[in-house]
Backbone as CSV, one residue per row, in Angstrom:
resi,resn,N_x,N_y,N_z,CA_x,CA_y,CA_z,C_x,C_y,C_z
1,MET,-32.163,-16.165,-50.709,-30.793,-16.310,-50.253,-30.474,-17.791,-50.083
2,SER,-29.271,-18.129,-50.433,-28.817,-19.495,-50.207,-28.539,-19.687,-48.717
3,ASN,-28.368,-20.926,-48.317,-28.054,-21.227,-46.922,-26.753,-20.549,-46.500
4,GLU,-25.739,-20.573,-47.359,-24.458,-19.925,-47.043,-24.634,-18.416,-46.874
5,GLU,-25.431,-17.809,-47.729,-25.678,-16.363,-47.641,-26.469,-16.026,-46.381
6,THR,-27.413,-16.866,-46.028,-28.193,-16.655,-44.805,-27.287,-16.732,-43.588
7,ILE,-26.396,-17.694,-43.578,-25.455,-17.835,-42.459,-24.507,-16.639,-42.400
8,GLU,-24.047,-16.172,-43.555,-23.178,-14.988,-43.592,-23.901,-13.768,-43.023
9,PHE,-25.170,-13.578,-43.417,-25.963,-12.463,-42.904,-26.175,-12.603,-41.397
10,ALA,-26.533,-13.812,-40.953,-26.766,-14.045,-39.529,-25.513,-13.741,-38.709
11,LYS,-24.364,-14.177,-39.194,-23.101,-13.939,-38.493,-22.810,-12.440,-38.394
12,LEU,-22.996,-11.724,-39.502,-22.776,-10.277,-39.494,-23.707,-9.601,-38.491
13,LEU,-24.982,-9.960,-38.523,-25.978,-9.362,-37.645,-25.682,-9.643,-36.181
14,VAL,-25.417,-10.897,-35.861,-25.208,-11.287,-34.465,-23.892,-10.744,-33.918
15,GLN,-22.799,-10.882,-34.675,-21.502,-10.481,-34.143,-21.284,-8.974,-34.144
16,ASN,-21.784,-8.275,-35.166,-21.513,-6.839,-35.274,-22.572,-5.963,-34.626
17,ILE,-23.707,-6.533,-34.323,-24.768,-5.727,-33.725,-25.114,-6.255,-32.337
18,ARG,-25.639,-7.459,-32.274,-26.055,-8.009,-30.983,-24.877,-8.140,-30.017
19,ASP,-23.817,-8.820,-30.446,-22.680,-9.048,-29.553,-22.022,-7.745,-29.113
20,MET,-21.927,-6.779,-30.026,-21.315,-5.489,-29.669,-22.163,-4.752,-28.626
21,ALA,-23.485,-4.813,-28.759,-24.361,-4.172,-27.773,-24.217,-4.847,-26.408
22,ILE,-24.107,-6.168,-26.395,-23.925,-6.875,-25.124,-22.580,-6.518,-24.504
23,LYS,-21.514,-6.514,-25.300,-20.191,-6.139,-24.778,-20.217,-4.727,-24.203
24,SER,-20.849,-3.816,-24.912,-20.939,-2.431,-24.448,-21.688,-2.353,-23.116
25,GLY,-22.797,-3.071,-23.012,-23.558,-3.091,-21.760,-22.776,-3.704,-20.626
26,ASP,-22.042,-4.774,-20.919,-21.224,-5.404,-19.881,-20.172,-4.441,-19.339
27,VAL,-19.547,-3.687,-20.218,-18.546,-2.714,-19.776,-19.195,-1.668,-18.876
28,GLN,-20.360,-1.174,-19.280,-21.056,-0.165,-18.474,-21.446,-0.732,-17.106
29,LEU,-21.879,-1.975,-17.099,-22.415,-2.583,-15.882,-21.340,-3.062,-14.917
30,TYR,-20.280,-3.660,-15.442,-19.332,-4.349,-14.575,-18.016,-3.626,-14.333
31,SER,-17.735,-2.567,-15.051,-16.470,-1.877,-14.866,-16.639,-0.750,-13.845
32,ASP,-16.110,-0.973,-12.654,-16.211,0.047,-11.609,-15.405,1.292,-11.951
33,ASN,-14.439,1.166,-12.864,-13.611,2.304,-13.263,-14.228,3.121,-14.392
34,MET,-15.285,2.596,-15.005,-15.920,3.290,-16.126,-16.556,4.583,-15.613
35,ARG,-16.229,5.685,-16.285,-16.703,6.996,-15.839,-17.745,7.602,-16.785
36,SER,-18.257,6.813,-17.717,-19.243,7.343,-18.651,-20.523,7.698,-17.905
37,PRO,-21.305,8.628,-18.446,-22.574,8.984,-17.805,-23.514,7.781,-17.644
38,ILE,-23.510,6.880,-18.623,-24.377,5.702,-18.532,-23.932,4.815,-17.374
39,ALA,-22.628,4.546,-17.273,-22.119,3.694,-16.195,-22.439,4.301,-14.833
40,LYS,-22.273,5.598,-14.711,-22.580,6.269,-13.441,-24.066,6.162,-13.122
41,ARG,-24.902,6.401,-14.119,-26.352,6.326,-13.920,-26.760,4.909,-13.523
42,TRP,-26.158,3.895,-14.185,-26.475,2.498,-13.853,-26.004,2.144,-12.447
43,ARG,-24.789,2.586,-12.082,-24.289,2.289,-10.729,-25.192,2.916,-9.677
44,ASP,-25.575,4.186,-9.884,-26.451,4.871,-8.927,-27.771,4.124,-8.772
45,ALA,-28.349,3.690,-9.889,-29.621,2.966,-9.840,-29.449,1.599,-9.196
46,LYS,-28.336,0.916,-9.537,-28.080,-0.427,-8.994,-27.947,-0.368,-7.473
47,TYR,-27.197,0.616,-6.983,-26.949,0.684,-5.559,-28.072,1.361,-4.781
48,SER,-29.017,1.962,-5.477,-30.160,2.583,-4.790,-31.120,1.520,-4.277
49,GLY,-31.029,0.314,-4.849,-31.918,-0.763,-4.436,-33.256,-0.758,-5.158
50,ASN,-33.443,0.176,-6.084,-34.698,0.250,-6.837,-34.549,-0.577,-8.119
51,ALA,-34.938,-1.833,-8.032,-34.760,-2.760,-9.160,-35.550,-2.321,-10.380
52,ASP,-36.738,-1.759,-10.189,-37.547,-1.323,-11.332,-36.861,-0.187,-12.088
53,LYS,-36.348,0.782,-11.359,-35.651,1.915,-11.994,-34.420,1.414,-12.751
54,PHE,-33.680,0.521,-12.137,-32.487,-0.048,-12.753,-32.846,-0.793,-14.034
55,ALA,-33.878,-1.630,-13.973,-34.309,-2.390,-15.147,-34.801,-1.458,-16.261
56,GLU,-35.542,-0.417,-15.908,-36.024,0.536,-16.918,-34.863,1.183,-17.668
57,MET,-33.817,1.541,-16.957,-32.640,2.137,-17.594,-31.950,1.148,-18.512
58,ILE,-31.730,-0.051,-18.019,-31.019,-1.053,-18.806,-31.790,-1.414,-20.065
59,ILE,-33.099,-1.559,-19.949,-33.914,-1.891,-21.122,-33.774,-0.803,-22.176
60,SER,-34.004,0.428,-21.792,-33.939,1.550,-22.739,-32.537,1.716,-23.329
61,ASP,-31.535,1.701,-22.484,-30.162,1.901,-22.954,-29.690,0.764,-23.851
62,THR,-30.090,-0.459,-23.556,-29.676,-1.601,-24.370,-30.322,-1.557,-25.744
63,VAL,-31.583,-1.179,-25.801,-32.248,-1.008,-27.103,-31.523,0.071,-27.907
64,ASP,-31.231,1.203,-27.259,-30.526,2.290,-27.954,-29.151,1.841,-28.435
65,ASP,-28.436,1.115,-27.618,-27.109,0.625,-27.999,-27.196,-0.324,-29.192
66,THR,-28.193,-1.190,-29.195,-28.361,-2.142,-30.286,-28.657,-1.413,-31.595
67,ILE,-29.545,-0.430,-31.543,-29.851,0.351,-32.753,-28.614,1.121,-33.197
68,PHE,-27.861,1.664,-32.250,-26.618,2.349,-32.590,-25.678,1.427,-33.371
69,TYR,-25.483,0.202,-32.878,-24.572,-0.726,-33.567,-25.118,-1.164,-34.919
70,LEU,-26.434,-1.235,-35.061,-27.026,-1.516,-36.366,-26.680,-0.395,-37.345
71,LEU,-26.876,0.841,-36.917,-26.573,1.986,-37.782,-25.075,2.125,-38.032
72,LEU,-24.255,1.766,-37.063,-22.807,1.785,-37.260,-22.409,0.779,-38.336
73,ALA,-23.051,-0.396,-38.335,-22.775,-1.396,-39.374,-23.139,-0.840,-40.753
74,VAL,-24.204,-0.053,-40.827,-24.569,0.604,-42.087,-23.509,1.650,-42.438
75,ASP,-23.151,2.476,-41.453,-22.137,3.512,-41.672,-20.821,2.937,-42.172
76,GLU,-20.443,1.787,-41.634,-19.161,1.174,-41.994,-19.237,0.349,-43.279
77,GLY,-20.419,0.276,-43.878,-20.588,-0.466,-45.114,-20.684,-1.973,-44.923
78,LEU,-20.830,-2.428,-43.683,-20.970,-3.861,-43.421,-22.372,-4.355,-43.761
79,LEU,-23.342,-3.465,-43.652,-24.736,-3.813,-43.878,-25.356,-2.756,-44.784
80,ASN,-25.857,-3.180,-45.914,-26.512,-2.267,-46.855,-28.012,-2.464,-46.747
81,ILE,-28.730,-1.388,-46.420,-30.179,-1.488,-46.285,-30.853,-0.404,-47.105
82,SER,-32.137,-0.612,-47.382,-32.914,0.393,-48.091,-34.188,0.665,-47.302
83,PHE,-34.813,1.784,-47.618,-36.012,2.240,-46.925,-37.057,2.599,-47.968
84,ASN,-38.268,2.098,-47.794,-39.372,2.443,-48.677,-40.161,3.576,-48.031
85,THR,-40.160,4.765,-48.661,-40.857,5.918,-48.119,-42.362,5.748,-48.268
86,SER,-43.109,6.592,-47.574,-44.570,6.506,-47.625,-45.117,6.801,-49.016
87,ASP,-44.351,7.517,-49.845,-44.818,7.795,-51.215,-44.270,6.797,-52.235
88,GLY,-43.685,5.695,-51.747,-43.276,4.609,-52.631,-41.857,4.648,-53.149
89,LYS,-41.075,5.641,-52.761,-39.678,5.683,-53.207,-38.859,4.671,-52.401
90,LYS,-37.884,4.077,-53.056,-36.954,3.171,-52.384,-35.614,3.888,-52.282
91,LEU,-35.175,4.132,-51.063,-33.946,4.876,-50.831,-32.897,3.991,-50.178
92,SER,-31.669,4.133,-50.603,-30.557,3.458,-49.962,-30.244,4.214,-48.673
93,VAL,-30.081,3.490,-47.587,-29.766,4.120,-46.299,-28.267,4.003,-46.094
94,GLU,-27.618,5.144,-46.029,-26.174,5.157,-45.803,-25.763,6.509,-45.257
95,GLY,-24.719,6.511,-44.470,-24.159,7.753,-43.967,-23.032,8.210,-44.875
96,ASP,-22.794,9.508,-44.887,-21.705,10.041,-45.703,-20.344,9.833,-45.035
97,ILE,-20.343,9.755,-43.715,-19.095,9.535,-42.971,-19.328,8.453,-41.924
98,ILE,-18.265,7.776,-41.520,-18.369,6.716,-40.517,-18.965,7.283,-39.233
99,GLY,-19.973,6.615,-38.723,-20.593,7.016,-37.462,-21.702,8.029,-37.595
100,GLU,-21.967,8.496,-38.809,-22.950,9.552,-38.986,-24.359,9.119,-38.571
101,LEU,-24.839,7.992,-39.082,-26.194,7.551,-38.743,-26.296,7.209,-37.258
102,GLY,-25.296,6.501,-36.741,-25.273,6.185,-35.316,-25.253,7.447,-34.468
103,GLY,-24.489,8.428,-34.904,-24.423,9.707,-34.189,-25.741,10.449,-34.214
104,TRP,-26.397,10.468,-35.367,-27.714,11.105,-35.451,-28.704,10.416,-34.521
105,TYR,-28.655,9.091,-34.520,-29.579,8.346,-33.669,-29.360,8.692,-32.197
106,MET,-28.131,8.598,-31.734,-27.849,8.849,-30.319,-27.983,10.328,-29.974
107,GLY,-27.696,11.196,-30.959,-27.721,12.625,-30.700,-29.100,13.252,-30.663
108,GLU,-29.972,12.875,-31.604,-31.278,13.526,-31.606,-32.443,12.657,-32.056
109,TRP,-32.208,11.682,-32.911,-33.348,10.912,-33.424,-34.150,10.248,-32.317
110,ARG,-33.472,9.572,-31.406,-34.199,8.819,-30.377,-34.966,9.735,-29.436
111,THR,-34.403,10.883,-29.104,-35.104,11.785,-28.179,-36.244,12.532,-28.860
112,LYS,-36.089,12.840,-30.140,-37.138,13.581,-30.853,-38.232,12.687,-31.414
113,GLN,-37.896,11.451,-31.764,-38.858,10.594,-32.457,-39.533,9.553,-31.556
114,SER,-38.951,9.223,-30.450,-39.493,8.155,-29.606,-40.651,8.645,-28.753
115,THR,-41.595,7.754,-28.538,-42.700,8.031,-27.615,-42.473,7.321,-26.283
116,GLN,-41.349,6.627,-26.171,-41.016,5.902,-24.945,-39.845,6.573,-24.239
117,ARG,-39.557,6.118,-23.046,-38.500,6.745,-22.239,-37.151,6.682,-22.957
118,CYS,-36.371,7.705,-22.690,-35.035,7.805,-23.260,-34.174,8.529,-22.242
119,PHE,-33.021,7.989,-21.982,-32.095,8.614,-21.045,-31.019,9.311,-21.843
120,ASP,-31.104,10.624,-21.894,-30.159,11.427,-22.658,-29.136,12.013,-21.700
121,ASP,-27.947,11.461,-21.712,-26.904,11.883,-20.783,-26.121,13.092,-21.278
122,ILE,-26.445,13.564,-22.471,-25.708,14.689,-23.037,-26.244,16.024,-22.526
123,VAL,-27.524,16.089,-22.244,-28.116,17.352,-21.801,-27.701,17.767,-20.442
C-alpha cells in the first residue's frame, strides 16, 4: 500500500470503528437519561461501588462494541475483508443486508463462541 492508501485505511479504521465504539460507550456511561440495558447495568455497577465489577463490564462491552462497529463497516461496504478457512479456501466476508454481520455477532456469535465473559442483555 502507498502512504496515501495506508492513511486512508487508518482513517476509515479509526473513525468508523474505534471512534464509534468510544462514542457509543460515552453515551452509555454519561447519559443519565439513557434507558438501554447496558446503560442501566453500567449505572448499577458504577453506583454499587464495586470498581472491579464495573471495569469487567466496561472491558467486555467495549470489546463487543468495537467488534460490532468493525462488522458494521463490513456490512456497509466501507471495509472489504476476506477469511482464509482451515481447508485453505479464501472467502469474502460480507453481509447480505446492512447490519447482518453486526447483528449476528451481538445476537449469538459472541455468546456461543466466546470463552470469556459476555453480558447478554437480551435474555
